[in-house]
N, C-alpha and C positions, 0 to 999 in steps of 0.2 A: 847786286851784291847781296849775296846772304847777314845774317848776322853772326856774330862768332858763335853762339852757344850752336844754332844750325849747322855750321861750319864743320862745328867738335861732334854735334853729334850725327853728321854723315861720316866723319872717319871712322866713328867707333859703330857704327852699325855694318860698314863695310866694312870692319877687320872682324866682327863677330858672323857673320853671315860669311866669309873667305875663310871662319873657323881659326882665323891667329887668334883669337879667344874660342878654349871650345867652353862645351859644357858642363856646368860647375865651375868654369875659371873664376877666380876674383878678380876684377877691374880694379886698378890702379886708383887710391884713395884720391880723395878729391883733391888733397895736399898738392898729393905730384902730378895730378892731371892740369892742375892751375899750373906747377912748375913746368911741364913738358910744351903746355899749349901758350902759356904767358899768355891768361887770362884771369880774372876775379873769379871766387866761389860762389857766388850765383850764378855765371855764368855756367860754369860745370854743372849744377843741381840742373839748369835748365834743361840742357844737353840729356842728361842719365833721367830726368822728368821723361822726354821724348822716348827714352828708351825703354822706359818702365812702362808707359802707354802702348807701346810694337807689342808686348810682351817679350821681350829681346832677353830682360835682366829681371831680377827680382830684389830686395831687397831684405837685408837681415841684419836687425841690432846687434849692435857690436863688430859684425863683419865687414859690410858694406853692401856694393854693388854686385851681384851674383850673376853669370852668365846662362839662362835659363830658356829652354826651346823645347817642344814637346814634337817630338818625330813622328808621332804616331796621332794627333790629334792637332789639326788645323783652325788656327784662331782665326775664323773669317768670320764669329759669329760678334768679334768685333773690327774698328777699321782698319784691324792690321791687313794688310797683301798678303795672298798666298805665299810668295816668293820670302817676303821679310818672316814667315813664321815659318817656315822649314827650312831656309836657307839655298841660295841658290844648287847646290852640290846635290838637293834631294828631291828639288821638282823640275820639270822638264817644259819648256813652254812648245807647242804645236799651233801652226796659226792654219785656221780651217778655211781655204780660199787667199782672197787677195783683200787687202784694209780697201772699202774704198766707200766713196761720200753717196751717201743715199738719202732716200724719205725717210719720216719714223716710219716703225712696223703698225700697222693699224690691225686689229686693234693695239693701242699699246695700253699696258698693265699700270703704267702712270699718269694722271690727268699731266698734260703738257700746256703749259702756259701760249698764249696767242704769237709771244716771238718766236718760241720754241716748234711751236707749227707751221712759222713761215720760214723758218732756216732747217735744210738740212743737217743730219747727223754723219758721223762717221761710225761705221760697224765694224766689230772686229768680235771675230769668232775665235773658239782659243779652247785647244784641249790640255789640262795640265796635268801632267803625268809623274805620279811621284815610285821611282825604283819601278821602272817599264808601263807601273800597270794606270791605268785612266783612271783617276778619281774624280776630277770637275769638266765639265763640258760649260764654257764661258760665253753669253755674248752680252758684247758691251758696249752701251751708245755716247758717243761725244758729241756735243754740240759742235758742227763742224767751222763755223766762223773764229767760237774763241781758241781751236786749235790746228793754228795752219800750218801745211804742209805733215799734218801730222800722217795723209795717208801713204806715203812717201817712205815715212821709217820703216826700217825692220824691227820689227819685234819680235821675231825666233829668238825664245831660250833669255825675255829682258821680260823686269817686272814696269807694270803699266805704271803703277804709281811713283817709281822711282823716273821713269822717264818724265812723269809729266813734271817731279821736282826738280831736276834738272835740266829740264830744257824748255819748260813754259813757266816755272816759279811758283806751279798750284800745289796747293796743300789740302789734302781729305781733311777735314774736319768735324765730319759729324753724318749723320742719315737718317734712315730708317731703312726697317726690312719685313719683308710679309713672306713668312717660312708656310712651306705646308707640304704633304705627301703628294707624289702624283704618279703616275703608271707608268712606265717606260714604255715610248712609243720605238719603231723600226732602226729609227738615229740611235736612241738612247741605249738599245739591246746590242747593238755593233760597239758604239763605242765602248760603252763600261764590262761588255762581254757578259750581260746578264738576261735571263729572258724576256720578249717584252710583256708587258704587264707588271711588271716586278718592280715593287716599289720604289720610286727614287725621292731623295729631298729635294726642295727647289725651293730657292731663295730672290725674289726680287727685291733690288734693293737700289734708291735712290741717296746718293751722294751728297753731303753739300761739301761746297770748296771754300778759300778761303776769296774767291769770286762772288761779290752780291749778285744774287738770282741766276746762277751756272752752277747746272747741276749735272752729275754721270750715272748713267742707270746701268745695272746692271741684273741678266735673269741668270739663275746659277744655278747649272742641275748636280747633286753629290751621291758620287757612290758609297755611300756609308757603310755598306757590307764589310769594305777593308777597311777603311777610314772614321773613327772619330771625330766630331768638331767640337770645340772650346771654346769658351768664350770668358772675359773678365767682368766683373761689376762692382 
């Protein structure tokens, strides 16, 4: 069962992503939310803090919590997912091939533990489109033993982080990332509609979870000719 703050966070988050609260809308006050959901102010504050960390609201002294999303800059430099940053109406997800369980790619960008090496992973390849333009190509690797039956899920136009939260009670807590520029190969040239050799931003990301010693890995290629990236500090 989800904690009260998490349940309220999910409800408010969904309303924001479904645009029931528009950009620059003021959320109900803490007292109003307490009355609406029948919880205490610390619970509401915890839920709002989660939304703030996701980049879905900003705090203004004397006003309260204001809905705020950047539609031409994607908050992937923080741990916010792409769907959370842009909203489901602005981003479409296309799965490349089928989700499948496989051995880890060799060589792998991150050092794997012995237990990770012994187990297989679920590899997900996705194109993320914003207003019909491909903005990202991503390869994601999940340890198969920690996510049973995941490969049978339909991930078309679904948020990975949301599926992990709801189906597996997994939270992304933080991580590390390496960022550099790489030349576009033939595949990226076709995906992004750019010349081969054109510079593409490349991120290698390792996400830490609320499960000790379990990690998710992401190799993300970004078309920054069309979309800026941002992060909060």
